[in-house]
C-alpha positions as CSV (number, residue, x, y, z in Angstrom):
1,A,-3.9,11.0,3.0
2,Q,-2.8,11.4,6.4
3,W,0.8,11.5,5.4
4,A,0.4,13.9,2.3
5,G,2.1,16.8,2.5
6,K,4.5,15.7,5.4
7,V,7.9,14.7,5.2
8,V,8.3,11.1,5.0
9,S,11.5,9.2,4.4
10,V,11.8,6.0,2.5
11,R,14.5,3.2,3.6
12,V,15.5,0.5,0.9
13,S,17.2,-2.7,2.0
14,A,17.8,-5.8,0.0
15,G,14.7,-7.3,0.7
16,Q,12.3,-4.5,2.3
17,I,11.1,-0.8,1.7
18,R,10.2,1.1,4.6
19,A,8.5,4.4,5.0
20,V,9.2,6.4,8.4
21,A,7.6,9.5,9.4
22,D,8.1,11.5,12.9
23,G,10.2,8.8,13.8
24,A,7.8,5.7,13.2
25,E,7.5,3.2,10.8
26,I,4.4,3.8,9.0
27,A,4.8,1.2,6.1
28,C,6.8,-2.0,5.3
29,H,6.7,-3.9,2.3
30,D,8.8,-6.8,0.5
31,R,10.8,-5.4,-1.9
32,R,9.9,-6.3,-5.4
33,F,12.3,-6.3,-8.7
34,G,10.9,-6.1,-12.1
35,R,9.3,-3.6,-14.5
36,D,5.7,-2.7,-15.0
37,Q,4.3,-4.5,-12.0
38,W,1.4,-3.4,-10.0
39,I,1.8,-4.5,-6.4
40,C,-1.1,-3.7,-4.1
41,E,-1.8,-4.2,-0.5
42,P,-5.7,-4.8,-0.2
43,W,-6.0,-4.0,3.1
44,H,-4.6,-0.4,2.6
45,Y,-8.0,0.1,0.7
46,V,-10.3,-1.6,3.2
47,P,-11.5,1.9,4.8
48,I,-12.2,3.3,1.3
49,L,-15.1,0.8,0.9
50,Q,-17.2,2.3,3.4
51,T,-17.9,5.4,1.2
52,K,-17.2,3.5,-2.2
53,P,-18.2,-0.3,-2.1
54,G,-18.3,-0.7,-5.6
55,A,-14.5,-0.7,-5.5
56,L,-14.4,-4.3,-4.3
57,R,-15.7,-5.4,-7.7
58,H,-13.8,-3.1,-9.8
59,G,-10.7,-1.8,-8.0
60,R,-7.3,-3.1,-9.0
61,P,-6.2,-3.8,-5.4
62,F,-8.9,-6.3,-5.2
63,V,-9.0,-7.9,-8.7
64,E,-6.7,-11.0,-7.7
65,W,-7.5,-10.7,-3.8
66,V,-8.4,-14.2,-2.7
67,L,-11.0,-13.7,0.4
68,P,-11.2,-16.0,3.0
């Protein structure tokens, strides 16, 4: 939500996708090839668990997440 409504540039290379805003990199992920894939980074959703703890059981980002 921090970057909603703001200008964010996406830089795509052979191996990574980077998001840049205000001259700083705000996200970097390995590039995936293929169709109809869900690629979620569970750590991005951890702050929402404070208000929606049930998301840990039912949220798509956490379905296959292996906890230590």
